[in-house]
matplotlib code that plots the C-alpha trace (Angstrom):
import matplotlib.pyplot as plt

x = [0.0, 1.2, 1.3, -1.6, -3.9, -6.0, -7.9, -11.5, -12.2, -13.4, -10.3, -8.0, -9.9, -9.5, -5.8, -5.1, -7.1, -9.4, -13.1, -14.6, -16.1, -12.6, -11.5, -14.7, -13.8, -10.2, -11.7, -14.2, -11.6, -9.2, -6.6, -6.7, -8.7, -8.7, -6.8, -9.7, -13.3, -14.6, -17.4, -19.8, -18.5, -16.4, -13.4, -10.1, -6.8, -3.4, 0.0, 0.7, -2.6, -1.6, 1.8, 0.1, -2.2, 1.0, 2.2, -1.1, -1.3, 2.3, 1.9, -1.2, 0.7, 3.3, 0.5, -0.1, -3.7, -5.4, -5.6, -1.8, -1.2, -3.2, -1.3, 2.1, 1.3, -0.2, 2.9, 6.5, 5.4, 7.6, 9.2, 8.2, 11.9, 11.8, 8.7, 10.0, 13.2, 11.2, 9.1, 12.3, 13.7, 10.5, 10.5, 14.1, 13.2, 10.4, 12.7, 15.2, 12.4, 11.3, 14.9, 15.0, 11.7, 13.1, 16.2, 14.0, 11.9, 14.9, 16.4, 13.1, 12.8, 16.3, 15.5, 12.4, 14.2, 16.7, 13.9, 14.2, 11.4, 12.0, 11.7, 8.8, 10.7, 11.3, 7.6, 6.6, 9.2, 7.9, 4.3, 5.5, 7.1, 4.1, 1.3, 1.8, 3.9, 2.2, -1.1, 0.2, 3.0, 3.6, 6.8, 8.3, 7.7, 9.1, 12.2, 12.6, 12.2, 15.7, 14.1, 12.2, 15.0, 18.4, 19.7, 22.1, 19.3, 17.1, 19.9, 20.2, 16.5, 16.5, 19.3, 17.3, 14.1, 16.1, 17.6, 14.1, 12.7, 15.5, 15.0, 11.2, 11.9, 13.7, 10.5, 12.0, 9.6, 9.4, 10.9, 14.0, 17.2, 18.0, 14.5, 14.9, 18.3, 16.7, 13.7, 16.1, 17.8, 14.3, 13.2, 16.4, 16.5, 12.8, 13.2, 16.2, 14.7, 11.5, 13.3, 11.6, 8.3, 5.4, 2.9, 5.1, 5.8, 2.0, 1.2, 4.0, 2.5, -1.0, 0.4, 2.1, -1.1, -3.3, -1.2, -0.5, 1.9, 4.1, 4.1, 5.2, 7.9, 9.4, 9.1, 7.5, 4.5, 1.8, 3.3, 6.7, 5.1, 3.4, 6.6, 8.6, 5.9, 5.8, 9.6, 9.6, 6.9, 9.1, 12.1, 10.1, 8.4, 11.9, 12.5, 9.1, 9.7, 12.0, 9.1, 5.8, 4.3, 3.8, 0.0, 0.7, 3.1, 0.5, -2.0, 0.5, 1.3, -2.4, -2.8, 0.1, -1.4, -4.9, -5.0, -1.6, -2.8, -5.2, -2.3, -1.1, -4.4, -5.1, -1.7, -2.2, -5.7, -4.3, -1.4, -3.8, -6.3, -3.6, -2.5, -6.0, -7.0, -4.1, -6.3, -7.9, -11.2, -13.4, -15.5, -13.0, -10.2, -12.4, -13.4, -9.7, -8.8, -11.5, -10.1, -6.6, -7.7, -9.6, -6.7, -4.2, -6.1, -6.5, -2.7, -1.8, -5.1, -6.9, -4.7, -3.6, -0.4, 0.7, 0.8, 3.8, 5.9, 4.8, 5.9, 9.2, 10.0, 9.3, 11.5, 14.3, 14.5, 15.5, 14.5, 10.9, 10.8, 12.1, 9.1, 6.8, 4.5, 2.8, 5.0, 5.0, 3.2, 0.5, 0.0, -0.2, -2.8, -4.9, -4.8, -5.8, -8.7, -9.9, -10.0, -11.7, -15.3]
y = [0.0, 3.5, 6.3, 6.2, 4.1, 1.6, -1.5, -2.3, -5.7, -7.1, -5.9, -7.4, -10.7, -11.0, -10.1, -12.5, -15.4, -15.3, -14.9, -11.8, -14.0, -15.1, -11.5, -10.7, -13.7, -12.4, -9.1, -10.6, -12.6, -9.6, -11.3, -8.7, -5.5, -2.8, 0.4, 2.6, 2.8, 4.8, 7.4, 4.8, 2.3, 0.1, -1.6, -0.2, -2.0, -0.3, -1.6, -2.6, -4.5, -6.4, -7.2, -8.6, -10.7, -12.0, -13.1, -14.8, -16.7, -17.8, -19.1, -20.9, -22.6, -23.7, -25.5, -23.0, -22.8, -19.4, -19.2, -19.7, -17.1, -14.6, -15.2, -15.0, -11.8, -10.3, -11.0, -10.6, -11.3, -12.5, -10.3, -10.4, -11.0, -14.2, -15.5, -14.7, -16.6, -19.6, -19.4, -19.2, -22.3, -24.2, -23.0, -24.0, -27.5, -27.7, -26.5, -29.2, -31.8, -30.4, -30.6, -34.3, -34.9, -33.0, -35.2, -38.3, -37.1, -36.1, -39.6, -41.2, -38.8, -39.7, -43.4, -42.9, -40.8, -43.6, -46.1, -47.6, -48.0, -47.0, -50.0, -50.5, -49.1, -45.8, -45.4, -46.2, -43.9, -41.1, -41.8, -41.8, -38.4, -37.0, -37.9, -40.5, -38.9, -35.5, -37.1, -37.9, -35.4, -31.7, -30.4, -29.6, -33.1, -34.6, -32.6, -34.3, -37.8, -39.0, -42.2, -39.9, -37.7, -39.2, -41.6, -43.3, -44.0, -45.3, -47.7, -48.8, -49.5, -51.5, -53.7, -54.2, -55.1, -57.6, -59.1, -59.5, -61.0, -63.5, -64.6, -64.9, -67.2, -69.6, -70.0, -68.4, -67.4, -63.9, -65.0, -66.4, -64.6, -63.6, -62.1, -60.1, -58.8, -57.5, -56.1, -54.2, -52.7, -51.8, -50.1, -48.1, -46.9, -46.1, -44.0, -42.3, -41.6, -40.2, -37.8, -39.6, -37.9, -40.0, -38.5, -39.0, -42.6, -43.3, -41.8, -43.8, -47.0, -45.9, -45.0, -48.4, -50.2, -48.3, -47.7, -50.8, -48.7, -47.9, -51.6, -52.6, -49.9, -50.4, -54.2, -53.9, -56.2, -56.6, -60.0, -58.4, -55.7, -58.3, -60.3, -57.3, -56.1, -59.5, -59.7, -56.2, -57.3, -60.3, -58.0, -55.8, -58.8, -60.1, -56.8, -56.6, -60.1, -58.6, -56.4, -58.3, -61.6, -64.5, -63.7, -60.0, -61.0, -63.3, -60.5, -58.2, -60.8, -61.3, -57.5, -57.2, -60.0, -58.7, -54.9, -53.4, -52.1, -49.8, -47.7, -45.8, -44.2, -43.4, -41.7, -39.7, -38.6, -37.5, -35.6, -33.9, -33.0, -31.6, -29.4, -28.1, -27.6, -27.8, -27.6, -31.0, -29.6, -30.7, -33.6, -34.8, -35.0, -37.0, -39.5, -40.0, -40.4, -43.0, -45.0, -44.7, -46.0, -48.9, -49.9, -49.5, -51.8, -54.3, -54.4, -54.4, -55.6, -53.9, -55.0, -51.8, -53.6, -53.8, -50.1, -49.1, -51.9, -51.0, -47.4, -48.4, -50.5, -47.6, -45.3, -47.8, -49.4, -47.2, -50.0, -49.8, -46.1, -46.7, -46.6, -46.3, -43.9, -42.2, -39.4, -38.1, -35.0, -37.0, -39.1, -36.0, -34.5, -37.6, -38.0, -34.3, -35.0, -37.9, -35.7, -32.6, -32.2]
z = [0.0, -0.8, 1.7, 4.2, 1.9, 3.9, 2.8, 3.4, 4.8, 1.5, -0.2, 2.4, 2.4, -1.4, -1.3, 1.6, 0.2, 3.3, 3.8, 5.3, 8.0, 9.0, 9.4, 11.4, 13.7, 14.2, 15.2, 17.5, 19.4, 19.6, 17.3, 14.5, 15.0, 12.2, 13.0, 11.8, 10.6, 7.8, 8.3, 7.1, 9.7, 7.5, 8.9, 7.5, 7.7, 7.8, 6.7, 10.3, 10.4, 7.3, 8.8, 11.8, 9.6, 7.9, 11.4, 12.2, 9.0, 9.1, 12.6, 11.6, 8.8, 11.4, 13.2, 16.1, 17.4, 17.3, 21.1, 21.3, 18.5, 20.5, 23.6, 21.8, 20.0, 23.2, 25.2, 24.1, 20.6, 17.7, 15.1, 11.5, 10.6, 12.8, 11.1, 7.6, 8.5, 9.5, 6.3, 4.2, 6.0, 5.3, 1.7, 1.2, 2.4, -0.1, -2.9, -1.9, -2.1, -5.5, -6.8, -5.7, -7.6, -10.6, -10.7, -10.5, -13.4, -15.5, -15.0, -16.1, -19.1, -20.2, -20.1, -22.1, -24.7, -25.3, -25.7, -22.3, -19.9, -16.2, -13.9, -11.5, -8.6, -10.5, -11.2, -7.7, -6.2, -8.4, -7.3, -3.7, -4.0, -5.8, -3.5, -0.8, 1.9, 1.5, 2.4, 5.9, 6.7, 6.4, 4.6, 8.0, 9.2, 6.0, 6.6, 10.0, 8.5, 7.4, 6.0, 3.5, 2.2, 3.1, 0.4, 2.8, 5.3, 2.5, 1.6, 5.2, 5.3, 2.1, 3.5, 6.8, 4.9, 2.7, 5.9, 7.5, 4.3, 4.1, 7.7, 7.2, 4.3, 6.6, 8.7, 11.8, 14.5, 15.9, 19.2, 17.4, 18.6, 15.0, 14.7, 17.9, 16.7, 13.5, 15.4, 17.7, 14.7, 13.3, 16.5, 16.8, 13.2, 13.3, 16.4, 14.9, 11.5, 12.7, 15.1, 18.0, 17.1, 18.4, 16.0, 13.0, 14.0, 14.5, 11.0, 9.4, 10.8, 9.5, 6.1, 5.7, 6.8, 4.4, 1.3, -1.0, -3.1, -0.1, 0.8, -2.7, -3.1, 0.4, 0.4, 3.9, 3.4, 6.0, 6.9, 7.5, 9.7, 11.8, 12.1, 13.2, 15.5, 17.2, 17.5, 19.0, 21.4, 22.4, 23.0, 25.3, 27.1, 27.9, 29.6, 31.3, 32.7, 35.4, 36.7, 36.0, 37.0, 34.5, 34.5, 33.7, 31.0, 29.5, 29.5, 27.8, 25.2, 24.4, 24.1, 21.7, 19.5, 19.4, 20.0, 19.4, 16.1, 17.9, 19.4, 16.3, 15.4, 19.1, 19.4, 16.3, 17.4, 20.8, 19.1, 16.7, 19.5, 21.7, 18.8, 18.2, 21.9, 24.3, 27.4, 28.0, 29.2, 26.2, 25.2, 22.5, 25.1, 27.5, 24.8, 23.8, 27.5, 27.9, 24.9, 26.2, 29.7, 28.2, 25.9, 28.7, 31.1, 28.3, 28.2, 31.9, 33.6, 36.5, 39.5, 41.3, 42.3, 38.7, 37.9, 40.2, 38.8, 35.2, 35.8, 37.5, 34.4, 32.0, 34.1, 34.5, 31.1, 28.1, 25.7, 26.8, 25.8, 22.3, 19.9, 22.8, 21.0, 24.0, 25.3, 28.9, 27.6, 26.1, 29.2, 31.4, 29.0, 29.0, 32.8, 33.2, 30.8, 32.9, 36.0, 34.5, 35.4]

ax = plt.figure().add_subplot(projection="3d")
ax.plot(x, y, z, "-o")
ax.set_aspect("equal")
plt.show()
């Protein structure tokens, strides 16, 4: 805008790609109020108002709830330069991903130009990059996932998948020592290559369960996922054995075999709800807390003597925290939801 020119609400809405209703809402909650009104009562927005709107929309893109944005801007605030720096970082990651996609497409085009047909893996990789991961993860999250963008890590995973497939062909059971060794590698790499993010790990599990194209391109079949999940369970049960009774271990083994698949969608739902409404004083939080409690008791039973030993094991054994899914923050949020009236 030039000089002292100001925008009416409709003009600002069109330029910002928002609805007038959204700007009314921002005004109603005190997030963005116009600097002036016309003689006819129309809202008028100044350059500083537009700069504040840029901050609001950028923070929303970063996943911050409106309530938190209001608190942040009402307090010490955050400079426009800081927000622009973060936007630039995100954009540079997207450019890097676009360049990787460009190189993949150039390679396929060169093959086609010489009369060759790209192999199945090339087509599947291209489809993966085009649509699959973006359905489940933001660009910021993809940047955290080494297994998505790091070629050396991808090679390491292909080798591990081949090793597991070879062992499965021998007919080995999940409690076989070799299976446990591979499962420990799998757990450690998965935790490393998802940056230990419980929500990312949960959605990665969901994606592999729901997307046949990912199963085919990665070689991680449903049978392999079940095999590794059971082997992981056996590793952890070996550790739990120092803290739990044989009956409690039997309960946990039954839970892993019948209901372990329910944890990833629950973890993801909790993570998403915490992002949307950090305070656990709503119906959705209570429903999720109820699901968590039911699933937890199916795993450990209802004996009050079990819980202290369960917690002591979690606190004492680092292995039990690898790939655990539920973070301490999630558990505190769920417990608070259970006790809110």
